[in-house]
N, CA, C and O of each residue as an XYZ file, in Angstrom:
332
protein
N     -25.687     -1.808      5.414
C     -25.714     -3.143      5.962
C     -25.193     -4.119      4.913
O     -25.574     -4.038      3.745
N     -24.338     -5.027      5.315
C     -23.759     -6.016      4.428
C     -24.465     -7.340      4.669
O     -24.738     -7.696      5.815
N     -24.764     -8.070      3.603
C     -25.437     -9.362      3.745
C     -24.522    -10.473      3.251
O     -23.785    -10.324      2.276
N     -24.598    -11.587      3.960
C     -23.819    -12.761      3.605
C     -24.723    -13.969      3.773
O     -25.640    -13.941      4.595
N     -24.486    -15.017      3.021
C     -25.317    -16.215      3.141
C     -24.812    -17.094      4.272
O     -23.623    -17.399      4.366
N     -25.747    -17.496      5.131
C     -25.423    -18.360      6.263
C     -25.407    -19.814      5.851
O     -25.553    -20.143      4.674
N     -25.228    -20.684      6.837
C     -25.132    -22.120      6.567
C     -26.379    -22.683      5.902
O     -26.274    -23.592      5.079
N     -27.548    -22.171      6.236
C     -28.804    -22.685      5.674
C     -29.217    -21.951      4.409
O     -30.345    -22.113      3.943
N     -28.320    -21.143      3.844
C     -28.630    -20.425      2.630
C     -29.337    -19.105      2.847
O     -29.517    -18.338      1.901
N     -29.744    -18.824      4.087
C     -30.414    -17.565      4.382
C     -29.413    -16.423      4.485
O     -28.234    -16.639      4.762
N     -29.890    -15.225      4.261
C     -29.023    -14.057      4.335
C     -28.752    -13.695      5.794
O     -29.652    -13.717      6.634
N     -27.509    -13.365      6.070
C     -27.101    -12.899      7.391
C     -26.707    -11.441      7.225
O     -25.868    -11.115      6.385
N     -27.306    -10.561      8.022
C     -27.018     -9.134      7.901
C     -25.940     -8.729      8.903
O     -25.953     -9.152     10.059
N     -25.012     -7.905      8.438
C     -23.979     -7.357      9.300
C     -24.155     -5.856      9.361
O     -24.359     -5.208      8.335
N     -24.077     -5.309     10.538
C     -24.106     -3.868     10.726
C     -22.701     -3.482     11.136
O     -22.024     -4.262     11.806
N     -22.247     -2.315     10.758
C     -20.870     -1.959     11.063
C     -20.675     -1.564     12.512
O     -19.534     -1.508     12.970
N     -21.723     -1.291     13.246
C     -21.565     -0.984     14.660
C     -22.155      0.355     15.037
O     -22.900      0.976     14.279
N     -21.798      0.775     16.229
C     -22.298      2.029     16.786
C     -21.808      3.205     15.954
O     -20.677      3.198     15.468
N     -22.653      4.209     15.791
C     -22.269      5.425     15.083
C     -21.029      6.001     15.750
O     -21.051      6.269     16.952
N     -19.947      6.199     14.998
C     -18.711      6.701     15.596
C     -18.875      8.030     16.335
O     -18.149      8.294     17.293
N     -19.808      8.857     15.907
C     -20.024     10.144     16.571
C     -20.498      9.951     18.009
O     -20.331     10.843     18.840
N     -21.084      8.801     18.309
C     -21.572      8.517     19.646
C     -20.542      7.864     20.556
O     -20.831      7.598     21.723
N     -19.351      7.602     20.043
C     -18.308      6.961     20.834
C     -17.471      7.993     21.578
O     -17.219      9.086     21.071
N     -17.047      7.640     22.774
C     -16.079      8.479     23.486
C     -14.741      8.348     22.757
O     -14.566      7.442     21.942
N     -13.801      9.243     23.045
C     -12.476      9.119     22.437
C     -11.851      7.774     22.763
O     -11.242      7.143     21.899
N     -11.999      7.333     24.007
C     -11.428      6.055     24.427
C     -12.022      4.907     23.616
O     -11.295      4.020     23.168
N     -13.337      4.921     23.426
C     -13.995      3.872     22.644
C     -13.610      3.949     21.169
O     -13.442      2.920     20.514
N     -13.472      5.154     20.652
C     -13.069      5.330     19.259
C     -11.678      4.731     19.038
O     -11.468      4.001     18.070
N     -10.730      5.033     19.927
C      -9.381      4.483     19.814
C      -9.398      2.961     19.943
O      -8.666      2.275     19.229
N     -10.221      2.426     20.841
C     -10.316      0.984     21.017
C     -10.846      0.318     19.746
O     -10.331     -0.712     19.312
N     -11.881      0.918     19.157
C     -12.456      0.363     17.921
C     -11.444      0.411     16.774
O     -11.328     -0.547     16.009
N     -10.717      1.517     16.654
C      -9.688      1.613     15.610
C      -8.601      0.566     15.822
O      -8.183     -0.097     14.874
N      -8.144      0.417     17.060
C      -7.099     -0.572     17.352
C      -7.574     -1.980     16.998
O      -6.802     -2.783     16.474
N      -8.830     -2.276     17.281
C      -9.374     -3.589     16.961
C      -9.389     -3.821     15.450
O      -9.043     -4.906     14.985
N      -9.782     -2.821     14.700
C      -9.793     -2.952     13.238
C      -8.390     -3.158     12.689
O      -8.174     -4.014     11.831
N      -7.443     -2.380     13.178
C      -6.073     -2.505     12.674
C      -5.480     -3.869     13.037
O      -4.710     -4.442     12.266
N      -5.841     -4.380     14.205
C      -5.335     -5.674     14.664
C      -5.862     -6.818     13.775
O      -5.163     -7.809     13.565
N      -7.075     -6.680     13.263
C      -7.692     -7.752     12.473
C      -7.589     -7.525     10.964
O      -8.087     -8.332     10.179
N      -6.958     -6.451     10.565
C      -6.937     -6.050      9.157
C      -6.359     -7.110      8.224
O      -7.003     -7.484      7.244
N      -5.171     -7.590      8.510
C      -4.518     -8.530      7.599
C      -5.295     -9.834      7.481
O      -5.455    -10.361      6.380
N      -5.776    -10.357      8.595
C      -6.561    -11.595      8.540
C      -7.832    -11.407      7.721
O      -8.216    -12.285      6.949
N      -8.480    -10.264      7.893
C      -9.704    -10.002      7.129
C      -9.388     -9.877      5.644
O     -10.119    -10.400      4.803
N      -8.311     -9.192      5.327
C      -7.913     -9.020      3.930
C      -7.562    -10.361      3.289
O      -7.958    -10.632      2.155
N      -6.832    -11.186      4.002
C      -6.376    -12.454      3.433
C      -7.419    -13.554      3.449
O      -7.480    -14.368      2.527
N      -8.243    -13.584      4.493
C      -9.089    -14.760      4.675
C     -10.586    -14.488      4.795
O     -11.388    -15.421      4.760
N     -10.964    -13.231      4.935
C     -12.375    -12.912      5.125
C     -13.157    -13.004      3.828
O     -12.635    -12.670      2.764
N     -14.398    -13.450      3.904
C     -15.241    -13.443      2.703
C     -15.495    -11.997      2.275
O     -15.358    -11.075      3.079
N     -15.859    -11.808      1.034
C     -16.054    -10.463      0.494
C     -16.959     -9.577      1.359
O     -16.625     -8.413      1.578
N     -18.084    -10.085      1.855
C     -18.923     -9.221      2.690
C     -18.208     -8.749      3.966
O     -18.399     -7.611      4.397
N     -17.396     -9.608      4.562
C     -16.654     -9.215      5.758
C     -15.619     -8.155      5.412
O     -15.426     -7.206      6.172
N     -14.956     -8.307      4.279
C     -13.966     -7.316      3.848
C     -14.646     -5.983      3.526
O     -14.123     -4.925      3.877
N     -15.784     -6.022      2.875
C     -16.546     -4.796      2.599
C     -16.932     -4.099      3.903
O     -16.834     -2.878      4.020
N     -17.368     -4.887      4.873
C     -17.747     -4.343      6.170
C     -16.538     -3.699      6.854
O     -16.644     -2.635      7.464
N     -15.399     -4.362      6.740
C     -14.164     -3.850      7.340
C     -13.779     -2.517      6.706
O     -13.437     -1.568      7.411
N     -13.834     -2.445      5.376
C     -13.530     -1.188      4.673
C     -14.443     -0.062      5.160
O     -13.988      1.039      5.468
N     -15.730     -0.364      5.221
C     -16.711      0.657      5.592
C     -16.490      1.130      7.022
O     -16.484      2.332      7.288
N     -16.310      0.198      7.931
C     -16.138      0.578      9.336
C     -14.841      1.353      9.547
O     -14.808      2.310     10.319
N     -13.780      0.946      8.867
C     -12.518      1.677      8.976
C     -12.697      3.112      8.497
O     -12.224      4.043      9.149
N     -13.366      3.301      7.379
C     -13.600      4.648      6.854
C     -14.432      5.478      7.830
O     -14.131      6.648      8.065
N     -15.474      4.874      8.398
C     -16.318      5.604      9.352
C     -15.512      6.064     10.569
O     -15.597      7.222     10.977
N     -14.739      5.158     11.136
C     -13.993      5.473     12.349
C     -12.852      6.453     12.075
O     -12.623      7.370     12.863
N     -12.142      6.266     10.975
C     -11.042      7.181     10.660
C     -11.564      8.577     10.318
O     -10.929      9.572     10.666
N     -12.698      8.662      9.649
C     -13.306      9.955      9.348
C     -13.687     10.672     10.633
O     -13.467     11.876     10.759
N     -14.251      9.951     11.579
C     -14.618     10.539     12.869
C     -13.365     10.996     13.617
O     -13.354     12.078     14.203
N     -12.322     10.187     13.599
C     -11.074     10.576     14.260
C     -10.539     11.882     13.673
O     -10.164     12.792     14.412
N     -10.505     11.969     12.350
C      -9.987     13.176     11.687
C     -10.857     14.395     11.987
O     -10.337     15.504     12.111
N     -12.154     14.208     12.104
C     -13.047     15.322     12.433
C     -12.777     15.829     13.856
O     -12.843     17.031     14.115
N     -12.478     14.920     14.757
C     -12.207     15.302     16.144
C     -10.806     15.857     16.350
O     -10.585     16.675     17.243
N      -9.871     15.421     15.538
C      -8.460     15.779     15.733
C      -7.846     16.324     14.442
O      -6.889     15.747     13.926
N      -8.380     17.421     13.918
C      -7.838     17.959     12.662
C      -6.408     18.472     12.821
O      -5.653     18.509     11.850
N      -6.035     18.864     14.024
C      -4.688     19.355     14.271
C      -3.824     18.323     14.953
O      -2.964     18.659     15.767
N      -4.056     17.053     14.617
C      -3.324     15.974     15.283
C      -1.823     16.182     15.134
O      -1.363     16.864     14.218
N      -1.073     15.586     16.047
C       0.377     15.703     15.997
C       0.906     14.873     14.837
O       0.640     13.675     14.749
N       1.646     15.507     13.961
C       2.211     14.823     12.821
C       3.722     14.795     13.007
O       4.331     15.829     13.285
N       4.321     13.647     12.859
C       5.754     13.488     12.962
C       6.369     13.842     11.607
O       6.267     13.057     10.663
N       7.007     15.015     11.497
C       7.573     15.412     10.192
C       8.612     14.425      9.680
O       8.827     14.323      8.472
N       9.259     13.699     10.585
C      10.252     12.706     10.162
C       9.656     11.572      9.362
O      10.353     10.928      8.577
N       8.372     11.321      9.553
C       7.729     10.233      8.797
C       7.618     10.576      7.329
O       7.549      9.681      6.487
N       7.599     11.861      7.008
C       7.475     12.269      5.604
C       8.776     12.083      4.843
O       8.771     11.918      3.623
N       9.887     12.110      5.561
C      11.176     12.057      4.880
C      11.862     10.702      4.996
O      12.930     10.502      4.417
N      11.277      9.786      5.720
C      11.890      8.464      5.859
C      11.819      7.708      4.547
O      10.810      7.744      3.842
N      12.898      7.030      4.235
C      12.899      6.205      3.029
C      12.192      4.892      3.330
O      12.353      4.318      4.407
N      11.422      4.433      2.384
C      10.696      3.173      2.562
C      11.477      2.014      2.027
O      11.015      0.875      2.094
């Protein structure tokens, strides 16, 4: 749980959300898409606790995805593309 100070100086607790193991594939993909969509704004403008929460939730969801899809389709062309 991440804590941040609210307007009145009190601590505000953030939970990263539902345990990824309890999400359907559809919900897991939706949660990942939401994180990726908000990533840059959180990195650039989010307070440290929000960024910490984002890091943690991304790791939780991506770890669950990899556990469910260890043989995911990999595009071999992505390995050889020049950046």
